[in-house]
N, C-alpha and C positions, 0 to 999 in steps of 0.2 A: 326665867319662867315664861312659858308660852302664853300669849294673850288669846285665850280660848274664845271662839266665836259664840256669842250669846244673842241669838236673833229673837227680838220681841215678837210675840204672836200678832201678826199683822191683821188678824180678823177680830181681835178684841180691843176695845177702847182702853187706852192706857194714858195716865197722867201722873206726874210726880212733881211736887213743888217744895223747894227747900230754901231756907235762909242761910246764907253762907257768909261768915265773917273771916277776914284774913288780916293778920297783923302786918302784912307787907314784907314778908321775907321768904316767899315761896314761888316756885315756877312749876306748873303742871306739865308733865311729859305729854307728848303727842298721843292723841287717842281719837277714836271715832265712836259714834253711837248709832243704833238703828232707829232712834227717835229724833225728832226735831227738838231744838233747844232754844229758849228765849231767855236772855239775861236782862234784868233791869238793875243798873248800878245805882244803889241808893246813895252811896258816898264813896269818896276816894277816886283813885285813878288806876286803870288796868290796861295792859297791852294785850291785844288778841292777835293771833295769827290764824286766819280762817281760810282753808283751802290753798290759796296762793296770794292772799292779801293781808297787809298789816294795818291794824286799827288801833288808835289810841283813844280809849274811851274815858269819859269823865262822868261825874255824878249826874244822874238824870238821863243818861244815854240808854238806848236799847240795842242789843245785838241779837240777831237771829242766825242760828247755825242749822243748816239743812242736814237731815239725816245722812250719815256716812261721809260727811265732810271731815277731813283731818283738821284738827285745831289744837292750839296751845294757848295757855293763859299765863301771864307773868305779871308780877306786882312790883312797882318801884320800891326799892329798899327803904324800910321805915315808914311807908305810907299805908296806913290801915285802910281797909275798904269793906264795904258791906253790899251784898247783892242778893237778889231773889232769882232763883233759877227754876224755870218751868220746862219740863220735858214731857213730850206727848207724841203719840203716833197718829198716822193718818186716819185710822179707824175711829178715833175719838170724835172727830168732827164730821167725818163722812165726806162724800164727794163734793158737797156744796161749798166746802172751804178749801178744797184742793188747790184751786187756782190762786186763792188769797195767800195760802201758805207758801206756794212757789214764788209769788211776787215778793213777799217779805223776805224770804230766804235769799233771793237773788240780790237784794239790796244790802243785806247783812247788817249795816250800822246806821242807826237813826239818831240824829241829834235833834231832840224834841224842842219845840217852842215851850215857853214857861207854862202856858195854859194847858197844852197837851201833856206836858210832863206831869202836872198835878193829876190829871185824869188817869194817866197810865199808872202812876204810883198808887192811887186809890184802888184801881182794879187789881193790880198784882198783890197788894197787901190783903185784899179780900180773898183772892185766890189762895194765898198762903194759909189764911185762917180757915177757909172752907176745907182745904185738904188736910190741915193739921187736926181740926176738931172732928171731922168725919161724921157730921150729923146726918140725919135722914135726908136722902136725895142729894148728898154732897157732890156726887159725880155729875149730876145734871146741872148743878149750880156752877161747878168748875167748867163744864163744857160751855155753858152760856157766857161766863166771864172771859174764857179764852177766846171765843168767837168775837166778843166785843173788843178785846185787846188787839186782835189781828186787824180788825177794821180800822181802829183808831190809829195804830202805827202806820198802816198802809196809806192813810191820808196825809201823813207827814211828808212834806216836800224836801225838807232839809236833811238829806242823807248823803249827798256827795261830799259835804264838808269833812266827814269822817275819813275820807280817802285822800285828803290833800297831803301828799308827801313830797319831799324834795331831797336832794343830795343823796347820801349813802342809803338811807331807808328806801328811797324810790328805786335805786339801782338793785337793791336786794329783792324788793317786791317784783321788779321786772325779771330778775333771775328766777324767782319762784314760779312766775307765770310761764316763763320759757320752759322750765323743767316740766311743769304740769302739762303743757301743750305738746311736749315731745317725749313723753315718758316711755314710749316704745323704742326710742333711739338709744345709741350708745352715749351715755352722759358721763364722761370722765371729768374728774376735778380739773385736770389740765385744760380741757376744752372749754369748760364753763368759765374758769378764771380768765382765760384769754378773751373770751367773748365779752366779758364784762370788765375788762381792763384792770384786773387786780392780780396780785401774786396769789398762788394757790393757798398759802398759809393765811393771808389776810382775807381772802374770799371765804375760807372755811370759818375763820374766827368771826367775821362780820355777819355771815349768814346765820350762825348760831345765836349771835347777839340779838338779832332783830326778829328771828322766827322761833327761837327756842328749840330748834332742831339742827343737828348736824346735817351737812349736805347729803351724805350717803344715807343717813337715817330718813331724811325726807323723801329721797328717791325710792328707797325700799318701801316706805309706808304707802306712797302713791301707787307703786307697782302692785303691792299686795291688795290694795283696795280695788284696783282695776281687775286683778285676777279673780277676786271674789265675784264680781259682776259677770265676767266672761265665763267662769266655770258653771254658771247657772244657765248659760245659753246653749240650747241643744245643738249638737253637731260639732262642737269645738273639742278637739282632742287636747290632752295635757300639753303636748308639744306645741300646738298652735297657740294656746293661751300663753305659754312661756315666751314664745317669740313675740307675740303682741305686747307683752309686758317688758320687753327689753332684755330677756334672758337668752343667751345662746345655748345653754345647756339645760335641758328639761329636768335632769336629775337634780341639778343644783337648785333650780326653781322649786322643785318639790321639797327639797330640804329646807329652804328658806320659808316656804309657806307653812310647813309643819312646825318649824321652830317658832314662827310668829303666832299661829293660831292653835297649835296643839292637835291638828288633824291633817291628814294628807289631802292634797288637792283632789285626788280621785274620789276619796270618800266624801269630801265636802260637796262635790259636784252631784253626787247621788242622793244627798239629803233633801228631804222635802222642806 
């Protein structure tokens, strides 16, 4: 089934807050959103793959996913977890918080101090109740609480610890970063496995294990995400976009794009 493009109205403020419980037996397929996402992990352990980085999150951690970033979520078998998910667009907070959103999204994973963790949990639970109950002026209250949340997590210095990887996970993360940085090049499995000193079969298996994505699935997802951006740039032909996204055949590119999003690249480029 095609993954049809659903763009959030960028001129209208939007927020969604949900409480998500997982018994510890599922992995979410790769996806992107046109809104930013903030996760607060109330309990349990979760592995996230965001854009080209692997994060192992524990209870009390916060993760920020920038709009249009490819990401997957997986749960250790038998480990139940609970999280609050906040989705919002740029219009909700306005230009005053644009730089703050960008700063938090670039850092991605926050390992909070115990004092700050308590403050954050209190805010996200209030956000959840405000959104759920929808009392008078609830959007204004959600807006205020979200702004406060961004300020508090941005003050947290301990975010690098969430990125400490070694051994095979670090190699796979480096491979993902290499693919992301060279997405317009010819990225064959053979070339990638040689570069990272693994057999093709082991590289494929291990990449899937740590990212939740097959190698070709990840490459295609990145290329499609890049294509969406380039198609909105005036003056770029379909052939030029295909070439910049690593496709030698523009017809094949158009087929993959339509299969992914349910719309031809030409039609998408003309949409407002």
